[in-house]
C-alpha positions as CSV (number, residue, x, y, z in Angstrom):
1,M,5.2,-8.0,28.8
2,S,1.9,-7.6,27.0
3,K,0.9,-9.3,23.7
4,I,0.3,-7.1,20.7
5,E,-1.9,-7.8,17.7
6,P,-0.5,-8.0,14.1
7,Y,-0.1,-4.6,12.3
8,G,-0.7,-6.0,8.8
9,F,-0.2,-9.1,6.6
10,E,1.2,-10.2,3.3
11,V,-0.5,-12.5,0.8
12,S,1.4,-14.3,-2.0
13,L,-0.3,-15.9,-5.0
14,V,1.2,-19.2,-6.0
15,Y,1.3,-20.2,-9.7
16,K,2.3,-23.7,-10.9
17,C,4.1,-24.1,-14.3
18,G,2.1,-26.5,-16.5
19,K,5.3,-27.9,-18.0
20,C,7.6,-28.6,-15.0
21,D,5.3,-28.1,-12.0
22,T,7.6,-25.4,-10.5
23,L,5.8,-23.1,-8.0
24,H,6.1,-19.3,-8.5
25,Y,5.2,-17.0,-5.7
26,C,4.0,-13.6,-6.7
27,S,2.5,-10.6,-5.0
28,K,-0.8,-9.2,-6.3
29,E,1.1,-6.3,-7.9
30,E,3.4,-8.7,-9.8
31,T,0.4,-10.2,-11.6
32,I,-0.4,-7.1,-13.6
33,F,2.5,-7.4,-16.0
34,P,0.8,-8.2,-19.3
35,A,3.9,-10.1,-20.6
36,G,3.7,-12.6,-17.7
37,I,6.8,-14.3,-16.2
38,L,9.4,-16.8,-17.5
39,C,9.7,-20.1,-15.7
40,Y,13.1,-21.7,-15.1
41,C,12.3,-24.4,-17.7
42,G,11.8,-21.7,-20.3
43,E,8.0,-21.8,-20.3
44,K,6.3,-18.4,-20.6
45,L,3.5,-18.0,-18.0
46,K,0.7,-15.5,-18.3
47,L,-0.7,-14.8,-14.8
48,K,-4.3,-14.4,-14.1
49,G,-4.6,-11.9,-11.2
50,I,-7.3,-11.6,-8.5
51,D,-9.5,-8.5,-7.9
52,S,-9.8,-8.8,-4.2
53,F,-9.8,-11.1,-1.2
54,D,-11.1,-11.1,2.3
55,V,-9.2,-11.9,5.4
56,S,-10.8,-12.4,8.8
57,A,-8.5,-12.4,11.8
58,N,-9.5,-14.6,14.8
59,F,-7.3,-13.9,17.8
60,S,-7.0,-16.6,20.5
61,G,-6.6,-15.9,24.2
62,A,-8.5,-14.4,27.1
63,G,-10.5,-11.3,26.3
64,S,-10.1,-11.3,22.6
65,Q,-13.0,-11.1,20.2
66,A,-13.3,-12.8,16.8
67,T,-13.7,-10.1,14.2
68,K,-16.5,-10.3,11.7
69,P,-15.7,-9.6,8.0
70,A,-16.9,-6.3,6.7
71,P,-20.2,-6.3,4.9
72,E,-20.0,-6.2,1.1
73,I,-20.8,-2.8,-0.4
74,K,-22.8,-2.9,-3.6
75,K,-21.2,-0.8,-6.3
76,E,-23.2,1.1,-9.0
77,E,-22.7,-0.5,-12.4
78,P,-20.5,1.7,-14.6
79,D,-22.0,3.1,-17.8
80,M,-20.1,1.2,-20.5
81,D,-20.6,4.1,-22.9
82,S,-19.3,6.8,-20.5
83,F,-16.3,9.0,-21.4
84,L,-14.6,7.9,-18.1
85,F,-15.0,4.2,-18.9
86,N,-13.5,4.7,-22.4
87,Q,-10.6,6.8,-21.0
88,V,-9.6,4.2,-18.5
89,V,-9.8,1.4,-21.1
90,E,-7.7,3.3,-23.6
91,T,-5.1,4.1,-20.9
92,L,-4.8,0.5,-19.8
93,V,-4.5,-0.6,-23.5
94,S,-1.7,1.9,-23.9
95,L,0.0,0.3,-20.9
96,G,0.0,-3.1,-22.6
97,Y,-3.3,-4.7,-21.5
98,K,-5.5,-6.4,-24.1
99,R,-8.7,-4.5,-24.8
100,S,-10.9,-7.3,-23.4
101,E,-8.8,-7.6,-20.2
102,A,-8.9,-3.8,-19.8
103,K,-12.7,-3.7,-20.2
104,D,-13.1,-6.5,-17.6
105,R,-10.8,-4.7,-15.1
106,V,-12.7,-1.4,-15.6
107,T,-16.1,-3.1,-15.2
108,K,-15.1,-4.8,-12.0
109,N,-13.3,-1.9,-10.4
110,I,-14.9,1.5,-11.1
111,T,-18.0,3.3,-9.8
112,S,-19.7,6.3,-11.4
113,T,-18.2,8.6,-8.7
114,D,-14.6,7.8,-9.4
115,T,-12.1,10.1,-11.0
116,L,-9.7,9.0,-13.8
117,E,-6.8,8.6,-11.4
118,E,-8.9,6.6,-8.8
119,C,-10.1,4.3,-11.6
120,L,-6.6,3.6,-12.9
121,K,-5.3,2.9,-9.4
122,K,-8.1,0.4,-8.8
123,C,-7.7,-1.3,-12.2
124,I,-3.9,-1.6,-12.0
125,Y,-3.5,-2.6,-8.3
């Protein structure tokens, strides 16, 4: 029987309640809820999400090569006064994000060549 390489992976973010030290495991998608989560002790937790992460797989055994992380691609800075920028910010605000958080997400995630739909997907997920 031959060995196979992993097909994919899962990453969980771990948040610790400041009141009772309970650990909460969340997926990246679960961190986008603006209301946060409620701890078992009753403490309301607002989660700070992450924009991205890098994973480098190193396989052991004969004949396997360690993979190199992909080189970073420089993004063009979005025009803060552009119609697209403002549309995405307003849409995120209507979904429950604070205006400052929406602007931060848009600034970090869009490029000048994105469509409205692509920008929203990048900012929400």
